[in-house]
C-alpha positions in Angstrom: 112.8 122.6 148.6 109.7 124.3 147.2 111.7 126.0 144.4 113.1 122.6 143.4 109.6 121.0 143.4 108.3 123.8 141.2 111.2 123.3 138.8 110.6 119.6 138.6 106.9 120.1 137.8 107.8 122.7 135.2 110.2 120.3 133.6 107.7 117.4 133.6 105.0 119.6 132.0 107.5 120.8 129.3 108.4 117.2 128.5 104.7 116.2 128.2 104.1 119.1 125.9 107.1 118.2 123.7 105.9 114.6 123.5 102.5 115.7 122.4 104.0 118.0 119.7 106.3 115.2 118.5 103.4 112.8 118.2 101.3 115.3 116.3 104.2 116.1 113.9 104.8 112.4 113.4 101.1 111.8 112.5 101.1 114.9 110.2 104.2 113.7 108.4 102.7 110.2 107.9 99.5 111.7 106.5 101.5 114.0 104.1 103.6 111.0 103.0 100.5 109.0 102.2 98.9 111.9 100.3 95.2 112.4 99.7 93.1 109.3 100.2 91.3 108.0 97.1 87.6 107.8 96.8 86.6 104.2 96.0 83.1 104.3 94.4 82.9 100.5 94.3 83.1 98.7 97.6 83.9 95.3 96.1 80.8 93.7 97.9 77.6 94.9 96.2 76.1 97.5 93.8 75.4 100.1 96.5 76.6 103.4 95.1 75.8 102.5 91.5 72.8 103.1 89.3 71.7 102.0 85.8 71.5 104.8 83.3 68.2 103.5 81.9 65.6 100.9 82.8 66.3 97.6 81.3 68.0 94.2 81.8 70.6 95.1 84.5 73.1 92.2 84.3 75.8 93.8 86.5 77.0 91.6 89.4 79.8 91.4 91.9 82.1 88.4 91.6 85.2 87.0 89.9 85.3 86.8 86.1 87.3 84.5 83.8 86.7 83.8 80.1 84.7 80.7 79.6 86.9 78.1 77.8 83.8 76.7 76.0 82.5 80.2 75.0 85.5 82.6 74.8 83.3 85.6 74.1 81.6 85.2 77.5 82.7 85.1 81.1 82.5 82.4 83.6 81.5 84.2 86.8 82.0 83.1 90.4 80.1 85.1 93.0 82.9 85.0 95.6 85.0 87.8 94.1 85.4 91.6 94.3 85.0 92.7 90.7 82.3 94.7 89.1 81.1 92.6 86.2 78.7 93.0 83.3 77.7 89.3 83.0 75.6 89.1 79.8 76.5 85.4 79.3 73.9 85.0 76.6 71.1 86.6 78.6 70.7 89.6 76.3 71.6 93.2 76.3 72.5 94.9 79.6 72.6 98.6 80.6 75.2 101.3 81.3 76.0 101.7 85.0 77.2 104.9 86.7 78.4 105.8 90.2 76.4 108.0 92.6 79.7 109.6 93.5 80.4 112.7 91.4 83.8 114.1 90.4 85.3 117.0 88.5 89.0 117.4 88.2 90.4 114.0 89.0 92.9 111.2 88.5 91.0 108.0 87.9 92.7 104.6 88.2 91.2 101.3 87.4 91.7 97.9 85.8 89.5 96.4 83.1 89.2 93.0 81.4 87.1 91.9 78.4 86.7 88.4 76.9 87.3 87.9 73.2 85.8 90.6 70.9 83.9 92.3 73.7 83.4 96.1 74.0 82.7 98.6 76.7 83.6 102.2 77.6 84.8 104.3 80.5 82.8 107.5 80.6 84.6 110.2 82.6 82.0 112.4 84.3 79.4 110.3 82.5 80.0 112.1 79.2 83.5 111.6 77.8 84.3 108.0 76.6 87.6 106.2 76.6 87.1 103.0 74.6 87.4 99.5 76.1 87.7 96.8 73.5 89.5 93.5 72.8 92.1 95.2 70.5 94.9 92.6 71.1 97.1 92.4 68.1 96.3 95.9 66.8 99.0 97.7 68.7 100.8 98.9 65.5 97.7 100.4 63.9 95.0 101.3 66.4 91.9 102.9 65.1 89.4 105.4 66.6 87.3 102.6 68.2 90.2 100.5 69.6 91.1 100.2 73.3 92.3 103.5 74.6 90.7 105.7 71.9 88.8 108.7 73.1 85.7 108.0 71.2 85.1 110.3 68.2 88.1 112.4 69.1 91.5 110.6 68.8 92.9 107.0 68.6 95.5 106.0 71.1 99.2 106.6 70.4 101.6 103.6 70.9 99.3 101.5 73.0 100.1 98.2 74.7 97.2 95.8 74.7 96.6 92.7 76.8 95.1 89.5 75.5 91.4 88.8 76.1 91.0 87.6 79.7 93.9 89.7 81.0 93.7 92.8 83.0 94.4 96.2 81.5 95.3 99.2 83.8 94.2 102.8 83.1 95.3 106.0 84.8 93.3 109.0 83.5 94.3 112.6 84.5 91.2 114.6 83.8 90.5 118.4 83.9 86.8 119.1 84.0 85.2 122.0 82.0 84.9 125.3 83.8 81.9 127.6 84.0 81.2 131.2 85.1 78.6 132.3 87.5 76.0 132.4 84.7 76.7 128.8 83.7 78.5 129.7 80.5 81.5 127.5 79.7 84.8 129.3 80.0 87.3 126.4 79.6 87.0 123.2 77.7 87.6 119.8 79.4 90.9 118.1 78.8 92.4 114.6 79.1 95.7 115.9 80.5 97.1 112.3 80.4 95.8 108.9 79.7 98.1 106.0 80.6 97.2 102.5 79.4 99.3 99.5 80.7 102.1 102.0 81.7 102.2 103.7 78.3 101.2 107.3 77.7 98.5 107.1 74.9 97.0 110.7 75.2 98.4 114.0 76.4 96.7 117.4 76.7 93.7 116.3 74.5 91.1 119.1 74.5 87.5 118.1 74.5 85.3 120.8 72.9 82.2 118.7 73.6 81.0 115.4 75.0 81.3 112.1 73.2 78.2 110.1 72.1 76.3 107.8 74.4 76.8 109.7 77.7 74.2 110.2 80.4 72.5 113.3 78.9 75.1 114.8 76.5 75.4 118.0 78.6 78.7 119.4 79.9 78.8 120.3 83.5 81.2 120.9 86.4 80.8 117.5 88.0 79.5 114.1 86.9 79.6 110.4 87.8 81.9 107.7 86.5 80.0 105.5 84.1 80.8 102.1 82.5 79.2 101.0 79.2 77.2 97.8 79.6 75.1 97.5 76.5 77.9 96.1 74.2 79.1 93.0 75.9 80.7 91.4 78.9 83.3 93.4 80.9 84.9 93.4 84.3 86.3 96.3 86.4 88.3 96.3 89.6 90.5 98.5 91.8 88.5 101.7 90.9 89.9 104.8 92.5 89.2 108.6 92.1 91.9 110.9 93.4 92.3 114.7 93.4 94.1 116.1 90.4 97.5 117.4 91.6 97.4 121.2 92.3 100.1 121.9 89.8 97.9 120.8 86.9 94.7 122.4 88.2 
């Protein structure tokens, strides 16, 4: 009888251990399937985690933006939304805004909208600008300042542009510059891929230096995400920063 009791206890213990292992493997598999979790520097509620580049008329708000039918170059803004909006609306010049979160190598995903004729910019690491502009209708001959251009470096190739008041999606695969122990740069930064509205517009674009208008014009291993706010109304949403896949690091 004792031998049988010991055997039953042993079997029960083994079953519990196997169940724990199975649950752990299931959780690990689910995490692997989901992949790395993105950093979301904008919480969709307020401006916590964001700072103006300079002192001045900070007109950034959180809300819901739509082009104003009476003034198509401006937004009509409701405060019950989850978008990051530069709401100039005739109030004068605003300021550039950057995250307190820093990044190096990264995949950056976001959506951006401008009203008619407006202009902004996405500064990767606060120093390398991808242009944001109402370029609707210029798909066949985009210039160095049109939507998707890397400012001062290269115009976009074969872009697809949305009309003013419609959302454009960006996916930016970024490789940060590399430095040795003494601070000397050993590898230039690269836009490995830039995808605008599902079209590849840049690939393996080497950046030998920063572009104009960044935070301090200095190259570094990490920097914030910055949005240009001194050129006109713009709205951003669904901002995510993910690790760059290991194969491209």
